[in-house]
Legacy VTK file of the C-alpha trace (Angstrom):
# vtk DataFile Version 3.0
C-alpha trace
ASCII
DATASET POLYDATA
POINTS 473 float
-26.252 -31.314 59.637
-29.610 -32.227 58.149
-32.638 -31.906 60.362
-34.578 -34.488 58.363
-35.082 -37.841 60.082
-33.348 -40.871 58.536
-35.563 -43.085 56.400
-37.132 -45.872 58.342
-37.110 -49.463 57.267
-40.830 -49.271 56.692
-40.387 -46.266 54.382
-37.755 -48.054 52.297
-39.952 -51.079 51.942
-42.832 -48.891 50.696
-40.573 -47.336 48.062
-39.461 -50.761 46.857
-43.050 -51.932 46.588
-44.019 -48.762 44.611
-41.216 -49.333 42.133
-42.193 -52.942 41.719
-45.780 -52.019 40.943
-44.838 -49.746 37.925
-46.227 -51.484 34.884
-44.056 -52.553 32.012
-46.229 -50.403 29.759
-45.336 -47.283 31.747
-41.666 -48.189 31.705
-41.718 -48.478 27.907
-43.544 -45.135 27.674
-40.923 -43.414 29.828
-38.158 -44.957 27.737
-39.720 -43.630 24.506
-39.976 -40.136 26.012
-36.337 -40.213 27.005
-35.351 -41.396 23.521
-37.360 -38.606 21.861
-35.821 -35.988 24.138
-32.334 -37.267 23.302
-33.031 -37.141 19.543
-34.473 -33.626 19.828
-31.354 -32.485 21.667
-29.191 -34.010 18.940
-31.187 -32.250 16.175
-30.919 -28.932 17.984
-27.207 -29.396 18.348
-26.874 -30.225 14.638
-28.859 -27.109 13.681
-26.780 -24.900 15.928
-23.462 -26.137 14.613
-23.798 -24.580 11.095
-25.201 -21.374 12.582
-22.263 -21.119 14.929
-19.834 -21.885 12.149
-18.283 -18.950 10.394
-20.238 -17.935 7.261
-18.136 -16.111 4.656
-21.336 -14.678 3.141
-22.970 -13.516 6.378
-23.029 -9.917 5.136
-25.335 -10.880 2.267
-28.409 -11.558 4.415
-30.048 -10.828 7.763
-32.525 -8.602 9.594
-31.873 -4.892 9.135
-31.814 -2.956 12.448
-34.424 -0.203 12.816
-31.806 2.521 13.063
-30.439 1.503 9.663
-33.905 1.558 8.045
-34.432 5.206 8.922
-33.522 7.549 6.065
-30.500 9.606 7.080
-28.839 10.179 3.733
-29.359 9.665 0.005
-28.312 6.059 -0.585
-27.907 6.299 -4.348
-29.433 2.836 -4.759
-31.513 2.236 -7.863
-34.728 0.282 -7.294
-36.676 -1.709 -9.856
-40.434 -2.188 -9.690
-41.486 -5.820 -9.726
-44.136 -4.989 -12.321
-41.402 -3.747 -14.695
-39.469 -7.027 -14.709
-39.742 -8.725 -18.088
-37.630 -10.583 -20.667
-35.691 -7.431 -21.515
-34.237 -7.391 -17.987
-32.618 -10.846 -18.350
-28.988 -10.878 -17.201
-29.310 -7.563 -15.338
-28.705 -7.159 -11.606
-31.726 -5.555 -9.920
-32.719 -4.407 -6.445
-36.362 -4.981 -5.493
-38.515 -4.688 -2.378
-41.704 -6.614 -1.658
-43.752 -8.669 0.768
-43.090 -12.390 1.085
-46.203 -13.992 -0.360
-44.953 -17.582 -0.461
-41.867 -19.429 0.811
-41.025 -22.916 -0.426
-37.920 -24.754 0.789
-36.704 -27.455 -1.614
-33.659 -28.643 0.321
-31.002 -27.315 2.674
-29.315 -25.730 -0.312
-32.273 -24.440 -2.330
-35.476 -22.440 -1.752
-38.041 -20.313 -3.589
-39.457 -17.034 -2.269
-42.304 -15.206 -4.047
-42.278 -11.441 -3.500
-45.300 -9.217 -4.103
-45.382 -5.497 -4.788
-48.885 -4.047 -5.270
-50.450 -6.344 -7.881
-47.195 -7.816 -9.233
-45.347 -10.931 -8.050
-41.989 -12.454 -8.931
-40.226 -15.685 -7.988
-36.836 -15.430 -6.278
-34.497 -18.442 -6.277
-31.817 -19.134 -3.663
-29.225 -21.828 -4.432
-26.290 -22.356 -2.072
-23.144 -21.767 -4.104
-19.795 -20.128 -3.492
-19.889 -18.640 -6.995
-23.224 -16.976 -6.213
-22.085 -15.916 -2.721
-25.023 -17.842 -1.222
-24.529 -20.121 1.775
-26.748 -22.798 3.297
-27.223 -20.453 6.270
-28.559 -17.823 3.877
-31.023 -20.333 2.404
-32.142 -21.279 5.911
-32.592 -17.585 6.793
-34.883 -17.112 3.782
-37.009 -20.169 4.568
-37.444 -18.968 8.168
-39.036 -15.678 7.072
-42.702 -15.250 7.940
-45.304 -14.495 5.276
-45.970 -10.798 4.550
-42.550 -9.743 5.858
-41.018 -6.847 3.909
-37.833 -7.963 2.175
-35.127 -6.403 0.014
-33.619 -8.676 -2.621
-30.673 -8.088 -4.902
-30.127 -10.563 -7.689
-29.762 -11.347 -11.362
-32.822 -11.614 -13.607
-33.078 -14.913 -15.475
-35.598 -16.586 -17.768
-37.209 -19.803 -16.482
-37.218 -22.927 -18.646
-41.010 -23.260 -18.340
-43.765 -20.626 -17.938
-44.507 -19.644 -14.356
-48.113 -20.092 -13.192
-47.901 -18.750 -9.652
-46.525 -15.277 -10.445
-47.473 -12.356 -12.662
-43.915 -11.808 -13.937
-42.454 -14.443 -16.245
-38.881 -14.033 -15.010
-36.946 -15.224 -11.954
-34.474 -13.492 -9.660
-31.304 -15.436 -8.860
-30.771 -14.091 -5.345
-27.377 -12.736 -4.311
-28.463 -10.737 -1.247
-31.604 -10.795 0.886
-32.433 -8.587 3.862
-35.554 -8.497 6.028
-36.700 -4.906 6.579
-39.769 -5.689 8.683
-40.578 -9.189 9.914
-44.282 -10.035 10.198
-45.623 -12.054 13.115
-45.560 -15.824 12.412
-49.363 -16.217 12.512
-51.374 -13.450 10.857
-55.050 -12.800 11.701
-55.874 -13.107 7.980
-54.384 -15.533 5.496
-54.310 -13.772 2.110
-54.980 -17.046 0.287
-58.220 -17.417 2.263
-59.243 -13.780 1.774
-58.679 -13.960 -1.998
-60.795 -17.037 -2.732
-63.862 -16.923 -4.961
-67.227 -18.519 -4.261
-66.481 -21.063 -6.993
-63.414 -22.258 -5.077
-65.433 -22.682 -1.886
-68.110 -24.658 -3.744
-65.523 -26.893 -5.423
-63.838 -27.619 -2.084
-67.186 -28.394 -0.452
-68.041 -30.889 -3.185
-64.665 -32.558 -2.626
-65.325 -32.804 1.108
-62.796 -30.131 2.036
-63.469 -27.194 4.315
-61.748 -23.922 3.482
-61.436 -20.964 5.814
-63.871 -18.178 4.946
-62.820 -14.679 6.025
-65.856 -12.740 7.272
-66.532 -9.055 6.715
-65.900 -8.123 10.366
-62.471 -9.775 10.236
-61.663 -8.016 6.965
-62.591 -4.626 8.433
-60.776 -5.254 11.716
-57.585 -6.046 9.788
-58.246 -3.840 6.770
-54.562 -3.155 6.121
-53.983 -6.840 5.405
-57.249 -7.309 3.519
-56.315 -4.463 1.164
-53.365 -6.558 -0.031
-55.583 -9.104 -1.821
-55.357 -8.876 -5.627
-59.068 -8.048 -6.037
-58.941 -5.148 -3.559
-55.784 -3.824 -5.178
-57.604 -3.833 -8.535
-60.876 -2.358 -7.204
-59.199 0.740 -5.808
-57.264 1.254 -9.041
-60.477 0.977 -11.066
-62.141 3.515 -8.762
-59.242 5.909 -9.280
-59.505 5.538 -13.067
-63.267 6.219 -12.998
-62.756 9.390 -10.946
-59.982 10.618 -13.224
-61.993 9.982 -16.384
-65.032 11.675 -14.824
-62.958 14.786 -14.129
-61.200 14.719 -17.498
-64.412 14.455 -19.513
-66.319 17.162 -17.630
-63.347 19.542 -17.707
-63.314 19.126 -21.489
-66.959 20.296 -21.476
-66.161 23.529 -19.604
-67.224 22.289 -16.156
-65.534 23.655 -13.032
-64.647 21.261 -10.208
-65.674 22.463 -6.719
-65.596 21.204 -3.124
-68.745 21.638 -1.040
-69.115 21.540 2.775
-69.470 18.112 4.377
-70.167 19.332 7.929
-73.202 21.623 8.055
-75.674 23.019 10.599
-78.816 21.399 9.164
-80.067 18.784 6.721
-79.288 19.557 3.093
-82.263 17.583 1.760
-85.642 17.702 3.482
-87.243 14.423 4.502
-84.060 12.334 4.543
-82.346 11.167 7.729
-78.999 12.703 8.653
-75.973 11.761 10.745
-76.066 14.168 13.690
-73.087 15.238 15.801
-71.710 18.121 17.865
-69.247 20.622 16.435
-67.589 22.635 19.197
-70.705 22.192 21.295
-73.086 23.220 18.502
-75.482 20.781 16.758
-74.338 19.804 13.271
-74.740 16.997 10.742
-72.970 15.387 7.809
-74.031 16.677 4.382
-76.503 14.441 2.568
-75.968 15.981 -0.858
-73.876 18.692 -2.556
-76.845 19.732 -4.729
-77.692 22.983 -2.873
-74.080 24.168 -2.977
-73.721 23.331 -6.657
-76.803 25.408 -7.375
-75.331 28.258 -5.326
-72.186 28.048 -7.461
-74.309 28.136 -10.618
-76.078 31.244 -9.324
-72.614 32.635 -8.649
-71.849 32.535 -12.366
-69.994 29.237 -12.781
-72.702 27.801 -15.082
-71.355 24.229 -15.037
-69.915 22.600 -11.907
-69.092 19.102 -10.657
-67.703 17.442 -7.549
-66.165 14.125 -6.576
-66.693 13.686 -2.852
-68.364 11.724 -0.040
-72.114 11.687 0.594
-73.676 10.696 3.945
-77.258 9.507 4.317
-78.435 7.949 7.594
-81.087 5.862 5.904
-82.119 2.470 7.199
-81.039 0.666 4.065
-78.406 -1.913 3.238
-78.530 -2.741 -0.468
-76.252 -2.177 -3.449
-78.833 0.351 -4.718
-79.070 2.425 -1.518
-75.925 3.180 0.482
-75.526 5.210 3.660
-72.010 6.412 2.861
-70.459 6.566 -0.588
-68.325 8.636 -2.921
-70.575 10.648 -5.220
-69.780 11.711 -8.779
-72.062 14.728 -9.189
-72.401 17.096 -12.116
-74.785 20.015 -12.412
-75.169 22.855 -14.853
-77.259 25.917 -15.426
-80.039 24.825 -17.742
-79.995 27.374 -20.468
-79.117 24.507 -22.796
-81.819 22.145 -24.034
-82.047 19.114 -21.779
-81.158 16.823 -24.684
-77.705 18.426 -24.598
-77.493 17.567 -20.917
-78.516 14.023 -21.793
-75.805 13.843 -24.460
-73.153 15.014 -21.986
-74.140 12.318 -19.498
-74.220 9.780 -22.329
-70.733 10.769 -23.511
-69.409 10.698 -19.949
-70.444 7.109 -19.333
-69.333 5.816 -22.715
-65.907 7.447 -22.311
-65.515 5.766 -18.901
-66.577 2.366 -20.285
-64.126 2.630 -23.173
-61.272 3.711 -20.938
-61.753 0.821 -18.522
-62.124 -1.722 -21.333
-58.998 -0.553 -23.145
-56.689 0.439 -20.280
-57.687 -1.613 -17.219
-57.768 -5.157 -18.602
-55.416 -6.552 -15.952
-57.431 -5.008 -13.112
-60.753 -6.235 -14.519
-59.391 -9.758 -14.981
-58.074 -9.746 -11.406
-61.440 -8.706 -9.976
-63.215 -11.242 -12.186
-61.197 -14.103 -10.711
-62.568 -13.510 -7.216
-65.859 -11.820 -8.091
-66.941 -13.190 -11.498
-68.940 -10.863 -13.758
-70.012 -10.642 -17.372
-68.268 -7.916 -19.429
-70.445 -4.813 -19.747
-72.126 -4.460 -23.124
-72.816 -0.964 -24.422
-73.473 0.747 -27.746
-71.298 3.389 -29.365
-74.438 5.515 -29.628
-76.317 5.039 -26.367
-79.883 3.777 -26.595
-82.430 6.387 -25.457
-86.009 5.312 -24.727
-88.949 7.472 -23.728
-90.805 6.495 -20.592
-93.799 5.548 -22.768
-91.638 3.204 -24.844
-90.315 1.566 -21.692
-93.850 1.059 -20.337
-94.907 -0.465 -23.664
-92.025 -2.981 -23.563
-93.078 -4.052 -20.068
-96.721 -4.408 -21.108
-95.791 -6.565 -24.086
-93.820 -8.779 -21.675
-96.852 -9.171 -19.412
-96.135 -6.529 -16.751
-99.049 -4.156 -16.231
-98.087 -0.613 -15.187
-100.208 2.515 -15.161
-99.219 4.773 -18.080
-98.481 7.696 -15.750
-97.349 5.579 -12.802
-93.853 5.091 -11.433
-91.561 2.102 -11.944
-90.782 -0.018 -8.903
-87.504 -1.873 -8.402
-88.728 -5.117 -9.951
-90.073 -3.293 -13.023
-86.759 -1.464 -13.480
-84.867 -4.749 -13.352
-87.237 -6.401 -15.805
-86.978 -3.471 -18.199
-83.199 -3.775 -18.069
-83.413 -7.455 -19.013
-85.849 -6.726 -21.858
-83.580 -3.999 -23.248
-80.585 -6.352 -23.087
-82.456 -9.041 -25.014
-83.785 -6.677 -27.682
-80.929 -4.189 -28.149
-77.881 -6.043 -26.775
-76.848 -3.358 -24.273
-76.566 -3.145 -20.485
-76.607 0.647 -20.631
-79.471 2.882 -21.714
-81.235 6.139 -20.886
-84.923 6.419 -20.017
-86.277 9.975 -20.419
-89.483 12.021 -20.451
-90.838 10.782 -17.108
-94.447 11.667 -16.097
-94.737 14.870 -14.096
-96.645 13.102 -11.322
-93.712 10.833 -10.391
-91.062 13.569 -10.345
-90.301 16.300 -7.764
-92.229 19.583 -7.970
-89.249 21.518 -9.338
-88.795 19.299 -12.408
-89.088 21.083 -15.741
-92.274 20.177 -17.702
-91.951 19.130 -21.337
-92.299 21.939 -23.857
-94.786 19.943 -25.979
-96.725 18.112 -23.224
-96.822 19.417 -19.621
-97.959 15.972 -18.393
-94.354 14.816 -18.915
-91.003 16.214 -17.761
-87.593 17.033 -19.132
-85.956 14.466 -16.835
-84.144 11.201 -17.362
-82.352 8.373 -15.575
-79.393 6.274 -16.688
-79.725 2.499 -16.337
-76.758 0.172 -16.005
-77.563 -3.519 -15.603
-80.995 -3.220 -14.011
-79.823 -0.412 -11.720
-80.253 3.270 -12.339
-77.777 6.069 -11.799
-79.836 9.049 -10.746
-79.246 12.142 -12.854
-81.399 14.263 -10.524
-83.730 16.240 -12.736
-83.516 18.948 -15.324
-84.712 22.164 -13.692
-86.534 25.075 -15.333
LINES 1 474
473 0 1 2 3 4 5 6 7 8 9 10 11 12 13 14 15 16 17 18 19 20 21 22 23 24 25 26 27 28 29 30 31 32 33 34 35 36 37 38 39 40 41 42 43 44 45 46 47 48 49 50 51 52 53 54 55 56 57 58 59 60 61 62 63 64 65 66 67 68 69 70 71 72 73 74 75 76 77 78 79 80 81 82 83 84 85 86 87 88 89 90 91 92 93 94 95 96 97 98 99 100 101 102 103 104 105 106 107 108 109 110 111 112 113 114 115 116 117 118 119 120 121 122 123 124 125 126 127 128 129 130 131 132 133 134 135 136 137 138 139 140 141 142 143 144 145 146 147 148 149 150 151 152 153 154 155 156 157 158 159 160 161 162 163 164 165 166 167 168 169 170 171 172 173 174 175 176 177 178 179 180 181 182 183 184 185 186 187 188 189 190 191 192 193 194 195 196 197 198 199 200 201 202 203 204 205 206 207 208 209 210 211 212 213 214 215 216 217 218 219 220 221 222 223 224 225 226 227 228 229 230 231 232 233 234 235 236 237 238 239 240 241 242 243 244 245 246 247 248 249 250 251 252 253 254 255 256 257 258 259 260 261 262 263 264 265 266 267 268 269 270 271 272 273 274 275 276 277 278 279 280 281 282 283 284 285 286 287 288 289 290 291 292 293 294 295 296 297 298 299 300 301 302 303 304 305 306 307 308 309 310 311 312 313 314 315 316 317 318 319 320 321 322 323 324 325 326 327 328 329 330 331 332 333 334 335 336 337 338 339 340 341 342 343 344 345 346 347 348 349 350 351 352 353 354 355 356 357 358 359 360 361 362 363 364 365 366 367 368 369 370 371 372 373 374 375 376 377 378 379 380 381 382 383 384 385 386 387 388 389 390 391 392 393 394 395 396 397 398 399 400 401 402 403 404 405 406 407 408 409 410 411 412 413 414 415 416 417 418 419 420 421 422 423 424 425 426 427 428 429 430 431 432 433 434 435 436 437 438 439 440 441 442 443 444 445 446 447 448 449 450 451 452 453 454 455 456 457 458 459 460 461 462 463 464 465 466 467 468 469 470 471 472
């Protein structure tokens, strides 16, 4: 039996009055809510019906379980790189793997999926058809994938009727099978489209009254793995690799020996410069500021010519493109029994060989970087321009910049000299040599014909100089 007291007549009357006071507006609102809920339930039921129905092509798509992803045996499958897909592959069945860059549903029976692998992209087409072994459930599975998911696709290469603008490869894949290897979270911390935009795109959107998302440096570094997927970053790292390889190749051809110097040492390697200090097994240590001392030790050890590609650490309070705290250094040093003009020629040949290689073999990478970070193509001469310090000073004087004949060049003067050289000689790259003794370190070799000057030089590239150290006695 219930212990609750029976409703009193007064209570019933209060309930009737409350119901009577509900406004018509509220009643209509409640009715609309109920109608929406009913329609939502009907849509959910309609969506579940095809999924529950038996799909004869269910084996051709789906999420791959983790235990099946793990390599346990040689599969014998033959993979094709997306970057290798071209007209010659038309009609061939291929197996590719990539990240889902874009997903565009057209209808219940058709969808487009753009896959990306490194710097290459290709458009995959799904059309529900019994002949193609593609069902509407398979199309729905593809459109439900999240961006940046890793996907395996098997299909037939075909040629589109019109050129494709959104992909690097000018072919399509008619999908027969599609499997998700690793599904990304629905909302990523970085949208690649936002991270890959140029300043010109932001300015154009602002003029049109639109506001685009700008990905800040902190966000890029916090989610570096995703940021590295942008086309420009993919190209930058490939360019860096090519520069390093050409640097090694050229110096090896000149009888240099590549070495690796210590990066964790007990004291500063260059006096007067700040260092990154740390403890190494309880003992004070620091990160190496320069490999110069160790290269000179190797020279004294009989190697004569040495070079290194490695990191350099300088704890200097600077944050410009001319002065970096941490960077990869390309350093070459040799025993100076040769005349310093030979050293100058080696440096000259090194840079020109790198410029030529990048211009001839890295066009795609340079174009990709240029889209996000526009730049003018580097201009250089087959025979590098070499100016004496006196000639450089004279050019500045003629342009209205007064500098003491034996004084040093400041940053603004260096930039102006670079612009003057570009206007007069049509090159972004030149060598300035025979610096005054008073503006060089004490160990710099004096000139054989005038001890007031030195056998030292710097390489200038677009108003910035690449330090060549100095030629020692």
